[in-house]
C-alpha positions as CSV (number, residue, x, y, z in Angstrom):
1,X,6.7,2.2,-30.5
2,X,3.5,4.1,-30.3
3,X,0.7,3.6,-27.7
4,X,-2.8,4.1,-27.7
5,X,-5.3,3.8,-25.7
6,X,-8.9,5.0,-24.7
7,X,-10.4,7.7,-22.7
8,X,-13.0,7.0,-21.1
9,X,-14.4,9.9,-18.4
10,X,-13.1,10.2,-14.8
11,X,-13.1,7.8,-12.6
12,X,-13.8,4.8,-15.5
13,X,-10.7,4.4,-17.3
14,X,-9.1,1.7,-19.9
15,X,-8.2,-1.8,-18.6
16,X,-5.9,-4.6,-20.7
17,X,-8.1,-7.6,-21.9
18,X,-5.2,-9.5,-21.3
19,X,-4.8,-10.5,-25.0
20,X,-2.5,-9.0,-28.0
21,X,0.0,-5.8,-27.5
22,X,-0.7,-3.7,-24.5
23,X,0.7,-0.9,-27.5
24,X,-2.9,-1.1,-29.1
25,X,-6.0,0.3,-28.0
26,X,-8.4,-3.1,-29.5
27,X,-7.0,-5.0,-26.3
28,X,-8.3,-2.4,-23.7
29,X,-12.1,-2.3,-22.1
30,X,-13.3,0.1,-20.5
31,X,-13.3,-0.1,-16.8
32,X,-15.1,1.2,-13.6
33,X,-12.5,1.3,-10.3
34,X,-15.0,0.0,-7.1
35,X,-16.7,2.5,-5.3
36,X,-14.7,3.3,-1.9
37,X,-17.3,1.9,1.2
38,X,-19.1,5.3,3.2
39,X,-16.1,6.0,5.6
40,X,-19.3,6.8,8.9
41,X,-20.8,3.0,7.8
42,X,-18.3,1.0,9.6
43,X,-16.7,1.6,13.3
44,X,-13.4,1.0,14.1
45,X,-10.4,1.2,17.5
46,X,-9.4,4.4,16.9
47,X,-12.2,5.8,16.1
48,X,-12.8,8.2,19.1
49,X,-9.1,9.3,18.3
50,X,-10.5,11.5,14.8
51,X,-13.2,12.6,16.4
52,X,-14.7,16.5,18.0
53,X,-14.6,16.5,21.8
54,X,-11.0,15.4,21.9
55,X,-9.1,18.3,21.6
56,X,-7.6,20.2,24.8
57,X,-5.3,23.6,25.1
58,X,-3.6,24.3,27.4
59,X,-1.7,27.7,28.6
60,X,-0.1,28.9,32.3
61,X,-2.4,31.1,33.6
62,X,-1.0,33.5,36.8
63,X,2.1,29.9,37.1
64,X,0.0,27.9,37.2
65,X,-1.0,24.9,33.6
66,X,-5.2,26.1,32.3
67,X,-6.1,23.5,29.7
68,X,-10.0,24.9,28.3
69,X,-11.9,22.2,27.4
70,X,-11.6,20.9,31.7
71,X,-14.1,18.4,31.0
72,X,-13.7,15.7,27.5
73,X,-12.9,12.4,26.4
74,X,-9.9,11.8,28.0
75,X,-11.2,13.1,31.4
76,X,-14.5,11.6,32.0
77,X,-14.4,9.2,35.2
78,X,-17.6,6.9,34.8
């Protein structure tokens, strides 16, 4: 059995049109997948966990735990 498909430049591809044999090129049409919305176009609940400024690095200095930066969005008091 031999199958053939049309070749399109990325991101376009071939999609079966629902008629005839899936082995024949004539039964496929060009297809452009939907585009992904801009990642920054919407706000979401966990956004602050993946944004800049939440990282804290700690180390022991003279037997005490010292963290930098001292003030982050997690330590700020309202």
